[in-house]
N, C-alpha and C positions, 0 to 999 in steps of 0.2 A: 503495499499500500502505500509504503515511503517513496519508493523510486516514480510512482506514478504520480502521487503530486506533486515528487520537486521536479517532475518532467514538465510537469502543465507550469506548476509558477517559475520556471523557466523560460519558458513561453510567453507568460503573462507579461514578466519581466521586458523582452525584448519586443513585445507588440504596445507596449505604451505609448513610444510613439510615432503608433499608427494609428488609424482613422479610427474613429467609436465603432463604427460597424464590424472592422478586424478585430476591435475587443470586443463586442458585443458577441460572435459567433465564438470566440474564445471561451467566454466566458460562460456560456450555453454548453460546455461538455463538461461543468459539475454537476450536470443531474446523470451523467454516468457514471461517474465518481463517488458521487453522494451517492448511490445505490452499493457501489462497491464497499465503501465506508458501513453502511446499514448494512450489508451480509455478515462484513466483519465484526459487527458490533454485536450483532447479533448472536453470533458465536461467543462470544468472551461474555454475554450478559446470560446467557446457558449453563455455558460453563463456571460464573459466578454463584450462580441460581441451585446447581447443584453439589458444589462444594460448600457452601453453606446450609445445603443439607445435609451434608456429611457429615460436616463437624456439628451439627445439634446432634444428630444422631449417633456418632461415635465420635466423643468428644475427646477421649483421650489415644486417636489412634494416627494422631500428626496430621490432621489435614489442615490446621491451623496454619501454619507456615505457606503448605500450598495455596492455601484460601490468600491467604496474606502479598505472594508473590505477584497470582491473578490477577488483585485488585489495583496493584501495582501497575502493570502492565496497562489492565483499562485504563487507568487514572492519564497516563503517559499518551495512550493512546487517542483519549478522548479530547484532552490538553492540546493537541498537533491534527485535530480534526477541525481546530479553531484557526480560521486563515482571514487573510487579509481577499478577498476575493474581488475587489474592488481598486487599484493601487492610486494615488493622489497621481497627477502629472509630474512630468519632470522637474518643469519650470510652471513657478506660478509668479505670474507679473501684476504684480501694483501699480495703483493710478499715482499721480502725483502728489507733492504735500498739503493739498487744498483742505481743507478740514470736509470738507463732502465727499476727498473722495480718497477716506483713509483707507478703505477696504480695497480687498484686491478687485483688479478687472475682473476678471473671468472666473466664474462658481464652476467648481469642481465635482463629481459625485465621489462617494468611497464606501467600503461596505466591509462588516464582518459577518462570517459566514460559520455555520456549525454544520460540518459534511456529517450525514447517518445519527448518529445518537438517539434515535428515536425509541431503540431497544432500552434505555437506559432510563428513559422519560425526558430529555433534555428538551425537549419541543413542546412539554405540555407545563414544565418546570419552569422553566428557561423563557416563555411567555411574555412578554413586558418589563422581562429584565432590564433598566437603564445600564448602556457602554457608554461609560465616559470617556471624550477623546482631548486627549492633550499635546501641542503641538512642543517637540522637542528638539535639541541640538543634536548634531551626531556624535557631540560627547557622553551626554547622555544616554544617547539610545544604546550607545556602547555598552553602558552601565547595565541598563535594561537586556541586553543582550544574551549577558552573561549572567542576568540574576533577575528571574521572570520578576521573584515578589518584590525588586529596589522601590521605594513610595515614589510616585510623582504625583503630586497634587495640584501642581499649576503651570499654566504656558511659560515658554521661555522666549523673551524678545519678539513674541509675535502672539496675538491671542487666534483660536479657530473658533468659525463659527460652522454650524451647531457647537456645543461643545457636549452633547450628549444626541443619544438615539435609544430607541427601545427597539426591543427585542419582538420580531413579528414572524410567523410562518407564511410562504409563499409557496411556489409550485415546485422551488429547489431544496425546501425545508426552513429552516431556521436563522433568521439574518438581522441584524441593525446594521438599517442606512443611513448611511449621512449623505443629506443631499443639497445640493445648492452648497456647499463648501467655499469660505471664503476667510480670507485671514486681513487680519488689521495691526497695526503697530500698538507696541507696548508703552514705548519712547520712542525719544529721540534717537534714531540711527544712524550711522554715515553708508552711504550707496554702496561706497568701496568695498565695506566688513563684511556687508549684508552680501554682498555678490561672490564675495569667497567662502562663505559657509555651505552647509548640508543642514536640512532639515528632515525630522522624522516625524508622524503620526504617532503617538502611542496611545493604545485603547485599554483601556482597564478590563479586565475579563473577569467577573463575578458570576457561575452558575454550577448549582446543584446537579445532581445526576443522583441514580439510585444507589442505591450499594454503600451509602456512606461516603460518596466520593464527589467532591467540591473542586471547582476548575477554578482557581483564583490566578490571575499571574497576568502580563501584560502581552501583547502582540505589536509589532514596529511594522510601520512600512516601509516602503523604496523611500529610500534618500531623495531630495525633489532640492530644489533653489528657489528662492524668493527673491524676485528682482524688483526694485524701483524703475520703472522703466525696461525698455529692450536695452540688452547688452548679448548682442551675437557672439564672442567669446567666450561667452555661461553658456549660453544655448548651445551653442556647439560644442560644448566638454561635457555637456549634460545628455546629450546625445551619443555620445562615444560610451559615456558611463553606463546607458542603459542597454546600449546594444551591444556592448563589448563586456562590461565586466562582472563577477560570479558571484552577484549581488544576493543570490538565495542560498548558496552553500558558503559564501564568504561573505557575508552583511559587511556592507560599507567598504568593503573591497576596493582596490584601483585598480584602473582601467590599463591592461595588459599592453606592452609595448607595442607588440602587431598582433594582424589578424591577417585573415588571407583575404585576395582579391575577392571571390563568392561571397564571404561574409559581408565584404562593404558591398559590395551590390545589393545583396537581400536586403541590408541594415539603409540605405538608401533609397531603396524603392519601398520599403515597408514607411521611409520617413516622408517619402514624399507620392505616395498612392493618392490615389483620387476617387 
């Protein structure tokens, strides 16, 4: 399951520079992946139920350790089935300094989604759960990626709107949809200093499931830049980053020093598709 989701996420990263239609076609593949996750989740849940019966019926036969290990595997599986199913664009452009143009010029949508999880009752218990979202710097993102329990209580340098979304069931499962997201400044910032930084969205996950499993932690989006006005060199670098950096398996990694002609041609075709 991990390989399937990893391959999907790698492709997702690359097509974030493409058209909305291309991204939508890729997003639609989650329906198949959701079914695969649900099947594996059912196997885990049935295994836990069986082990719980054995523990209750034969309390001194050593089934407790097996139950604990399978519960740990289930917790790991469920937490990593929560994904950022819609990523922010590589560049968010703000307008000028005027007070009536404090927000970003273009809105964008992001989404947190649970793949499968119905066997564990997540679609029922998680319905209506509020998912907070914070805008953080890449330095904070590095800490969060190494420790999902690291506390994040506020936005850094910029404010993201809307700050929360509710988990709701749709045709693809349970998701929190952050529609029409925009950024606004918290205070005065120099254009050059902002242009050299990377930011991420941090989603605070807190969902309960059957068998005493609580999904508590953070999910971090792909890095992006916030520009106060167009800046072609930064936009070009972010294009290369989304196209060639291994941000899925090595989050916040650098652009590789070289690539193949065919890979560059594919990236340019994706960028300028109509």
